[in-house]
N, C-alpha and C positions, 0 to 999 in steps of 0.2 A: 641248510634251507630252513630248519626249524627256527633258528635265530632270526632270520629275515622275516618269517611269518609273525613272530611275536612283535617285532618292530612295527610291522604294518598294522597289526591288531591294536597296538598301543596308539599308533597315529590315528586310527579310525576312532578309537574311544576319545582321544583328545579333540578330534574334529567334531564329534558329536557333542561334547561338552561345550566347545566354543559356539556351536550353533544354538544350543540351549541357552547359553548366557546372552548371546546376541538377540535371540528372540525375546528374552525377558527384558532386555534394554529397549528393544523396539516396542514391546507392549507398554512399557512404562512411558515411553515418549509419546505414543499414541494417546494414552490416557491423559497425559499432561496437555497435549494439543487440544483434545476434546474439551477439557475443563476450561482452557483459555478461550477457546472459541465460544463456549457457552457464556462465559463471563463477559466477553465482548458483546455478544448479542443482547445480554441483559442490560448492559450499560447503554447500548444504542436504543433499546426500547424505553429505558428510563429517560434518556435525553429527548427522544421523540415525544413522549408524553408530557415532559416539561415544556417543550416548545409548543405543543398543542395547547396546553393550559395557559400559556402566556401569550398566545396568539389572539389577535383581534378578529380572526376569521371564524366563521361559523363552522359547525360540524359538516354541514352540507357543502360549503365551499371547499373545505379540505378534502372531503371525499371525492368531489368532482375533480379537483386538481390531481388527486392520486390516481383516478381512473382514466385520465387522459393519456 
């Protein structure tokens, strides 16, 4: 029975290690996703400002359009 207990304890430790590694991968993936989403939002903001600057519409016209 002692041999079986060691085997289970080893399996538990391996499972804990697997969970720790999986969490680290998950955290890294979430960080990457957040960075990419931030970068996309910044690109969209820049694109919007460029379109606004190149537009023949006034600020008031654009604000009215956006608030409809």
